[in-house]
C-alpha positions, 0 to 999 in steps of 0.5 A: 685561077680566073674570077667567075663573072657574075650574070647581070641579074645577079650583079643587080641583085647583089648591088640592091642588097648591098644598098639596102644593108648600107642604108641601115647604117645611115638611118637608125629609125626603121620607119625612116629606113623603110621609106628610103628602101621604097624609094631605092626600090623605085629607082631600081624598078625604073629601068627593070624593063631595059633590054639594051645590053650596053645601056644596062651595063652602063646603068649598073656601073653608074649605080655601083659608082654612086654606091661607092661614093655614098657608102657609109664610112663606118657601116653597122656591123652586128656585135656577134658578126665577125669584126663586131664588138662581141666577136669571139668574146668569152669563148670557151677555152680549147679542150687541150688546154686543161683536163675537164671533169665529165660535167665540164666536158658535157658543158663544153660539147653543148657550148661548142655546138652552136 
């Protein structure tokens, strides 16, 4: 099955979003991050009215290469996110492992619905 090719605007949007998320790994202070995010947006806005298809493709490819080059070696991952430090920590046991009282069954249903 062939991979679906992204449109230009989708590709640029995803690149911009990845850049913003990785910028959080480099700058801890939110005010510093905001200043850098404004600079990043200005860099993207410099070429937003470009209409030549070859130029836009070259700009996006150059930006993606620059992103890969400057990507943080250990990006921040939220603790509760997959591969985070708290991912699947203290999970309730599966129901088939033990026989539960009615109170425990109620608790299990409530805790597994989030």
